[in-house]
N, CA, C and O atoms as a GROMACS GRO file, in nm:
protein
  364
    1UNK      N    1  -1.294   0.702   1.513
    1UNK     CA    2  -1.208   0.635   1.416
    1UNK      C    3  -1.295   0.580   1.301
    1UNK      O    4  -1.410   0.541   1.321
    2UNK      N    5  -1.237   0.579   1.184
    2UNK     CA    6  -1.311   0.536   1.065
    2UNK      C    7  -1.350   0.389   1.074
    2UNK      O    8  -1.272   0.304   1.116
    3UNK      N    9  -1.472   0.361   1.033
    3UNK     CA   10  -1.519   0.223   1.026
    3UNK      C   11  -1.459   0.153   0.904
    3UNK      O   12  -1.416   0.038   0.911
    4UNK      N   13  -1.457   0.225   0.794
    4UNK     CA   14  -1.403   0.171   0.669
    4UNK      C   15  -1.307   0.273   0.610
    4UNK      O   16  -1.332   0.393   0.615
    5UNK      N   17  -1.198   0.224   0.555
    5UNK     CA   18  -1.102   0.311   0.487
    5UNK      C   19  -1.077   0.256   0.348
    5UNK      O   20  -1.108   0.140   0.319
    6UNK      N   21  -1.023   0.338   0.262
    6UNK     CA   22  -0.988   0.295   0.126
    6UNK      C   23  -0.839   0.319   0.108
    6UNK      O   24  -0.788   0.429   0.132
    7UNK      N   25  -0.770   0.215   0.065
    7UNK     CA   26  -0.627   0.223   0.046
    7UNK      C   27  -0.587   0.162  -0.088
    7UNK      O   28  -0.660   0.085  -0.149
    8UNK      N   29  -0.468   0.200  -0.130
    8UNK     CA   30  -0.401   0.134  -0.242
    8UNK      C   31  -0.271   0.079  -0.186
    8UNK      O   32  -0.221   0.128  -0.085
    9UNK      N   33  -0.218  -0.021  -0.250
    9UNK     CA   34  -0.088  -0.073  -0.204
    9UNK      C   35  -0.006  -0.121  -0.322
    9UNK      O   36  -0.056  -0.145  -0.432
   10UNK      N   37   0.122  -0.132  -0.294
   10UNK     CA   38   0.217  -0.191  -0.389
   10UNK      C   39   0.282  -0.305  -0.312
   10UNK      O   40   0.347  -0.283  -0.209
   11UNK      N   41   0.265  -0.427  -0.361
   11UNK     CA   42   0.320  -0.546  -0.295
   11UNK      C   43   0.443  -0.592  -0.371
   11UNK      O   44   0.437  -0.619  -0.491
   12UNK      N   45   0.555  -0.602  -0.299
   12UNK     CA   46   0.680  -0.649  -0.359
   12UNK      C   47   0.740  -0.758  -0.271
   12UNK      O   48   0.699  -0.777  -0.157
   13UNK      N   49   0.838  -0.829  -0.327
   13UNK     CA   50   0.896  -0.942  -0.257
   13UNK      C   51   1.001  -0.900  -0.154
   13UNK      O   52   1.009  -0.960  -0.046
   14UNK      N   53   1.081  -0.797  -0.186
   14UNK     CA   54   1.195  -0.761  -0.101
   14UNK      C   55   1.180  -0.621  -0.042
   14UNK      O   56   1.121  -0.532  -0.103
   15UNK      N   57   1.234  -0.604   0.078
   15UNK     CA   58   1.233  -0.473   0.142
   15UNK      C   59   1.310  -0.371   0.057
   15UNK      O   60   1.270  -0.255   0.049
   16UNK      N   61   1.418  -0.414  -0.006
   16UNK     CA   62   1.496  -0.322  -0.089
   16UNK      C   63   1.412  -0.267  -0.205
   16UNK      O   64   1.427  -0.151  -0.243
   17UNK      N   65   1.325  -0.350  -0.261
   17UNK     CA   66   1.237  -0.305  -0.368
   17UNK      C   67   1.134  -0.206  -0.314
   17UNK      O   68   1.104  -0.106  -0.379
   18UNK      N   69   1.081  -0.234  -0.195
   18UNK     CA   70   0.986  -0.142  -0.133
   18UNK      C   71   1.051  -0.005  -0.110
   18UNK      O   72   0.988   0.098  -0.131
   19UNK      N   73   1.176  -0.005  -0.066
   19UNK     CA   74   1.248   0.121  -0.043
   19UNK      C   75   1.273   0.194  -0.174
   19UNK      O   76   1.269   0.318  -0.179
   20UNK      N   77   1.299   0.120  -0.281
   20UNK     CA   78   1.316   0.178  -0.414
   20UNK      C   79   1.186   0.246  -0.459
   20UNK      O   80   1.188   0.357  -0.513
   21UNK      N   81   1.073   0.179  -0.437
   21UNK     CA   82   0.942   0.236  -0.471
   21UNK      C   83   0.918   0.364  -0.391
   21UNK      O   84   0.873   0.464  -0.447
   22UNK      N   85   0.948   0.362  -0.262
   22UNK     CA   86   0.930   0.480  -0.177
   22UNK      C   87   1.015   0.597  -0.226
   22UNK      O   88   0.970   0.712  -0.226
   23UNK      N   89   1.138   0.567  -0.267
   23UNK     CA   90   1.227   0.671  -0.319
   23UNK      C   91   1.165   0.736  -0.443
   23UNK      O   92   1.169   0.858  -0.458
   24UNK      N   93   1.110   0.654  -0.531
   24UNK     CA   94   1.047   0.707  -0.653
   24UNK      C   95   0.922   0.790  -0.619
   24UNK      O   96   0.897   0.893  -0.681
   25UNK      N   97   0.846   0.744  -0.520
   25UNK     CA   98   0.729   0.821  -0.476
   25UNK      C   99   0.772   0.958  -0.421
   25UNK      O  100   0.710   1.060  -0.450
   26UNK      N  101   0.878   0.957  -0.343
   26UNK     CA  102   0.929   1.082  -0.284
   26UNK      C  103   0.981   1.178  -0.390
   26UNK      O  104   0.988   1.298  -0.367
   27UNK      N  105   1.017   1.124  -0.506
   27UNK     CA  106   1.064   1.208  -0.616
   27UNK      C  107   0.949   1.252  -0.707
   27UNK      O  108   0.970   1.316  -0.810
   28UNK      N  109   0.825   1.216  -0.667
   28UNK     CA  110   0.708   1.265  -0.738
   28UNK      C  111   0.645   1.170  -0.838
   28UNK      O  112   0.552   1.209  -0.910
   29UNK      N  113   0.693   1.046  -0.846
   29UNK     CA  114   0.632   0.952  -0.940
   29UNK      C  115   0.493   0.911  -0.891
   29UNK      O  116   0.465   0.914  -0.772
   30UNK      N  117   0.408   0.872  -0.984
   30UNK     CA  118   0.269   0.836  -0.957
   30UNK      C  119   0.260   0.702  -0.884
   30UNK      O  120   0.321   0.603  -0.926
   31UNK      N  121   0.182   0.700  -0.774
   31UNK     CA  122   0.161   0.576  -0.700
   31UNK      C  123   0.099   0.471  -0.791
   31UNK      O  124   0.144   0.356  -0.794
   32UNK      N  125  -0.004   0.510  -0.866
   32UNK     CA  126  -0.074   0.415  -0.954
   32UNK      C  127   0.020   0.356  -1.060
   32UNK      O  128   0.015   0.236  -1.088
   33UNK      N  129   0.105   0.440  -1.118
   33UNK     CA  130   0.197   0.390  -1.221
   33UNK      C  131   0.303   0.298  -1.161
   33UNK      O  132   0.342   0.198  -1.222
   34UNK      N  133   0.349   0.330  -1.041
   34UNK     CA  134   0.445   0.242  -0.973
   34UNK      C  135   0.380   0.110  -0.935
   34UNK      O  136   0.444   0.006  -0.943
   35UNK      N  137   0.253   0.114  -0.895
   35UNK     CA  138   0.180  -0.010  -0.863
   35UNK      C  139   0.172  -0.098  -0.986
   35UNK      O  140   0.193  -0.219  -0.978
   36UNK      N  141   0.140  -0.038  -1.100
   36UNK     CA  142   0.131  -0.115  -1.225
   36UNK      C  143   0.265  -0.179  -1.260
   36UNK      O  144   0.270  -0.291  -1.309
   37UNK      N  145   0.374  -0.106  -1.235
   37UNK     CA  146   0.507  -0.154  -1.272
   37UNK      C  147   0.564  -0.256  -1.173
   37UNK      O  148   0.634  -0.349  -1.214
   38UNK      N  149   0.535  -0.240  -1.044
   38UNK     CA  150   0.603  -0.320  -0.941
   38UNK      C  151   0.517  -0.424  -0.871
   38UNK      O  152   0.568  -0.530  -0.834
   39UNK      N  153   0.389  -0.397  -0.850
   39UNK     CA  154   0.310  -0.480  -0.760
   39UNK      C  155   0.294  -0.622  -0.812
   39UNK      O  156   0.279  -0.646  -0.932
   40UNK      N  157   0.298  -0.716  -0.719
   40UNK     CA  158   0.293  -0.859  -0.753
   40UNK      C  159   0.152  -0.916  -0.756
   40UNK      O  160   0.133  -1.030  -0.797
   41UNK      N  161   0.052  -0.838  -0.714
   41UNK     CA  162  -0.083  -0.894  -0.709
   41UNK      C  163  -0.176  -0.832  -0.812
   41UNK      O  164  -0.136  -0.742  -0.887
   42UNK      N  165  -0.298  -0.880  -0.816
   42UNK     CA  166  -0.396  -0.838  -0.917
   42UNK      C  167  -0.439  -0.694  -0.909
   42UNK      O  168  -0.496  -0.642  -1.005
   43UNK      N  169  -0.414  -0.627  -0.796
   43UNK     CA  170  -0.455  -0.486  -0.785
   43UNK      C  171  -0.370  -0.395  -0.874
   43UNK      O  172  -0.405  -0.279  -0.894
   44UNK      N  173  -0.261  -0.447  -0.927
   44UNK     CA  174  -0.173  -0.364  -1.011
   44UNK      C  175  -0.250  -0.303  -1.128
   44UNK      O  176  -0.218  -0.193  -1.172
   45UNK      N  177  -0.351  -0.373  -1.179
   45UNK     CA  178  -0.431  -0.323  -1.292
   45UNK      C  179  -0.519  -0.204  -1.253
   45UNK      O  180  -0.566  -0.129  -1.338
   46UNK      N  181  -0.541  -0.188  -1.120
   46UNK     CA  182  -0.622  -0.076  -1.070
   46UNK      C  183  -0.534   0.025  -0.997
   46UNK      O  184  -0.583   0.100  -0.912
   47UNK      N  185  -0.406   0.027  -1.030
   47UNK     CA  186  -0.315   0.120  -0.963
   47UNK      C  187  -0.296   0.088  -0.816
   47UNK      O  188  -0.262   0.176  -0.737
   48UNK      N  189  -0.318  -0.038  -0.781
   48UNK     CA  190  -0.301  -0.083  -0.642
   48UNK      C  191  -0.423  -0.064  -0.555
   48UNK      O  192  -0.419  -0.098  -0.437
   49UNK      N  193  -0.532  -0.012  -0.610
   49UNK     CA  194  -0.652   0.021  -0.530
   49UNK      C  195  -0.716  -0.106  -0.473
   49UNK      O  196  -0.752  -0.198  -0.546
   50UNK      N  197  -0.728  -0.109  -0.341
   50UNK     CA  198  -0.789  -0.221  -0.271
   50UNK      C  199  -0.936  -0.197  -0.242
   50UNK      O  200  -1.006  -0.287  -0.195
   51UNK      N  201  -0.984  -0.076  -0.269
   51UNK     CA  202  -1.122  -0.042  -0.236
   51UNK      C  203  -1.137  -0.019  -0.087
   51UNK      O  204  -1.038  -0.001  -0.015
   52UNK      N  205  -1.262  -0.019  -0.040
   52UNK     CA  206  -1.291   0.005   0.101
   52UNK      C  207  -1.284  -0.126   0.179
   52UNK      O  208  -1.325  -0.231   0.129
   53UNK      N  209  -1.233  -0.118   0.301
   53UNK     CA  210  -1.231  -0.234   0.390
   53UNK      C  211  -1.236  -0.187   0.534
   53UNK      O  212  -1.199  -0.074   0.567
   54UNK      N  213  -1.283  -0.276   0.618
   54UNK     CA  214  -1.292  -0.246   0.761
   54UNK      C  215  -1.192  -0.328   0.839
   54UNK      O  216  -1.114  -0.405   0.783
   55UNK      N  217  -1.195  -0.312   0.969
   55UNK     CA  218  -1.106  -0.389   1.056
   55UNK      C  219  -1.140  -0.537   1.047
   55UNK      O  220  -1.256  -0.576   1.035
   56UNK      N  221  -1.036  -0.620   1.054
   56UNK     CA  222  -1.054  -0.764   1.050
   56UNK      C  223  -1.057  -0.822   0.911
   56UNK      O  224  -1.074  -0.943   0.895
   57UNK      N  225  -1.041  -0.738   0.808
   57UNK     CA  226  -1.048  -0.787   0.670
   57UNK      C  227  -0.910  -0.808   0.607
   57UNK      O  228  -0.899  -0.874   0.504
   58UNK      N  229  -0.808  -0.752   0.668
   58UNK     CA  230  -0.671  -0.764   0.617
   58UNK      C  231  -0.584  -0.828   0.724
   58UNK      O  232  -0.622  -0.833   0.841
   59UNK      N  233  -0.466  -0.878   0.685
   59UNK     CA  234  -0.376  -0.934   0.785
   59UNK      C  235  -0.338  -0.823   0.883
   59UNK      O  236  -0.335  -0.705   0.847
   60UNK      N  237  -0.310  -0.862   1.008
   60UNK     CA  238  -0.292  -0.767   1.118
   60UNK      C  239  -0.189  -0.657   1.089
   60UNK      O  240  -0.217  -0.540   1.113
   61UNK      N  241  -0.072  -0.693   1.039
   61UNK     CA  242   0.034  -0.593   1.015
   61UNK      C  243  -0.013  -0.488   0.915
   61UNK      O  244   0.011  -0.369   0.932
   62UNK      N  245  -0.080  -0.534   0.810
   62UNK     CA  246  -0.131  -0.444   0.707
   62UNK      C  247  -0.238  -0.353   0.766
   62UNK      O  248  -0.234  -0.231   0.747
   63UNK      N  249  -0.333  -0.412   0.837
   63UNK     CA  250  -0.443  -0.336   0.897
   63UNK      C  251  -0.391  -0.229   0.992
   63UNK      O  252  -0.435  -0.114   0.986
   64UNK      N  253  -0.299  -0.266   1.080
   64UNK     CA  254  -0.245  -0.171   1.177
   64UNK      C  255  -0.182  -0.051   1.106
   64UNK      O  256  -0.207   0.063   1.144
   65UNK      N  257  -0.101  -0.077   1.004
   65UNK     CA  258  -0.035   0.031   0.930
   65UNK      C  259  -0.136   0.115   0.854
   65UNK      O  260  -0.128   0.238   0.855
   66UNK      N  261  -0.231   0.051   0.788
   66UNK     CA  262  -0.329   0.123   0.705
   66UNK      C  263  -0.416   0.216   0.789
   66UNK      O  264  -0.440   0.331   0.750
   67UNK      N  265  -0.465   0.167   0.903
   67UNK     CA  266  -0.553   0.248   0.986
   67UNK      C  267  -0.479   0.360   1.058
   67UNK      O  268  -0.541   0.455   1.106
   68UNK      N  269  -0.345   0.351   1.066
   68UNK     CA  270  -0.265   0.456   1.130
   68UNK      C  271  -0.238   0.573   1.035
   68UNK      O  272  -0.199   0.682   1.079
   69UNK      N  273  -0.258   0.552   0.905
   69UNK     CA  274  -0.230   0.656   0.806
   69UNK      C  275  -0.341   0.761   0.801
   69UNK      O  276  -0.457   0.732   0.828
   70UNK      N  277  -0.303   0.883   0.768
   70UNK     CA  278  -0.398   0.989   0.738
   70UNK      C  279  -0.426   0.986   0.588
   70UNK      O  280  -0.346   0.931   0.512
   71UNK      N  281  -0.537   1.043   0.545
   71UNK     CA  282  -0.571   1.048   0.402
   71UNK      C  283  -0.456   1.111   0.325
   71UNK      O  284  -0.407   1.219   0.360
   72UNK      N  285  -0.412   1.042   0.217
   72UNK     CA  286  -0.305   1.091   0.133
   72UNK      C  287  -0.166   1.048   0.178
   72UNK      O  288  -0.069   1.064   0.104
   73UNK      N  289  -0.156   0.995   0.298
   73UNK     CA  290  -0.026   0.955   0.353
   73UNK      C  291   0.015   0.817   0.300
   73UNK      O  292  -0.069   0.732   0.272
   74UNK      N  293   0.147   0.797   0.289
   74UNK     CA  294   0.203   0.670   0.241
   74UNK      C  295   0.287   0.609   0.352
   74UNK      O  296   0.362   0.680   0.421
   75UNK      N  297   0.274   0.480   0.371
   75UNK     CA  298   0.350   0.409   0.475
   75UNK      C  299   0.492   0.379   0.428
   75UNK      O  300   0.523   0.388   0.310
   76UNK      N  301   0.574   0.344   0.523
   76UNK     CA  302   0.702   0.281   0.492
   76UNK      C  303   0.675   0.135   0.459
   76UNK      O  304   0.559   0.094   0.458
   77UNK      N  305   0.778   0.056   0.432
   77UNK     CA  306   0.755  -0.085   0.402
   77UNK      C  307   0.689  -0.158   0.520
   77UNK      O  308   0.732  -0.145   0.634
   78UNK      N  309   0.584  -0.233   0.489
   78UNK     CA  310   0.512  -0.310   0.590
   78UNK      C  311   0.526  -0.457   0.554
   78UNK      O  312   0.478  -0.500   0.449
   79UNK      N  313   0.592  -0.534   0.641
   79UNK     CA  314   0.616  -0.676   0.613
   79UNK      C  315   0.496  -0.759   0.659
   79UNK      O  316   0.449  -0.746   0.772
   80UNK      N  317   0.448  -0.845   0.568
   80UNK     CA  318   0.344  -0.942   0.602
   80UNK      C  319   0.386  -1.077   0.544
   80UNK      O  320   0.493  -1.089   0.485
   81UNK      N  321   0.302  -1.177   0.562
   81UNK     CA  322   0.330  -1.310   0.507
   81UNK      C  323   0.335  -1.309   0.354
   81UNK      O  324   0.385  -1.403   0.293
   82UNK      N  325   0.283  -1.203   0.292
   82UNK     CA  326   0.277  -1.195   0.146
   82UNK      C  327   0.398  -1.125   0.085
   82UNK      O  328   0.424  -1.139  -0.035
   83UNK      N  329   0.471  -1.050   0.166
   83UNK     CA  330   0.586  -0.973   0.117
   83UNK      C  331   0.588  -0.837   0.184
   83UNK      O  332   0.547  -0.824   0.300
   84UNK      N  333   0.635  -0.737   0.112
   84UNK     CA  334   0.643  -0.601   0.164
   84UNK      C  335   0.543  -0.512   0.091
   84UNK      O  336   0.536  -0.513  -0.032
   85UNK      N  337   0.466  -0.437   0.168
   85UNK     CA  338   0.364  -0.349   0.113
   85UNK      C  339   0.404  -0.203   0.134
   85UNK      O  340   0.458  -0.168   0.239
   86UNK      N  341   0.379  -0.120   0.034
   86UNK     CA  342   0.379   0.024   0.051
   86UNK      C  343   0.232   0.061   0.039
   86UNK      O  344   0.170   0.035  -0.064
   87UNK      N  345   0.178   0.123   0.142
   87UNK     CA  346   0.034   0.149   0.150
   87UNK      C  347   0.006   0.299   0.140
   87UNK      O  348   0.075   0.380   0.203
   88UNK      N  349  -0.094   0.335   0.062
   88UNK     CA  350  -0.138   0.474   0.054
   88UNK      C  351  -0.284   0.479   0.094
   88UNK      O  352  -0.367   0.406   0.039
   89UNK      N  353  -0.316   0.564   0.191
   89UNK     CA  354  -0.456   0.582   0.232
   89UNK      C  355  -0.523   0.679   0.137
   89UNK      O  356  -0.480   0.794   0.123
   90UNK      N  357  -0.628   0.635   0.072
   90UNK     CA  358  -0.700   0.716  -0.026
   90UNK      C  359  -0.816   0.790   0.038
   90UNK      O  360  -0.834   0.910   0.014
   91UNK      N  361  -0.895   0.722   0.120
   91UNK     CA  362  -1.011   0.784   0.187
   91UNK      C  363  -1.028   0.722   0.324
   91UNK      O  364  -1.119   0.758   0.399
   0.00000   0.00000   0.00000
């Protein structure tokens, strides 16, 4: 299993917004552009890119979902204390 992975995410307040983002992704819209438009945190300026991280560096729900993804795969909405995340595994 990978020691470190690289992911991008889009953080939104509501599950309905996360589902809207997923629908747009499924229709071929750019993850980075959707992150810039929707994400509530500072990563929006980098297209949601969180860089590389290892286990124990993110909240448990986020970490579990992120490490379960294959490269290029996108998660469904992941609820954490910060809101709802749509996560894409980059590397």
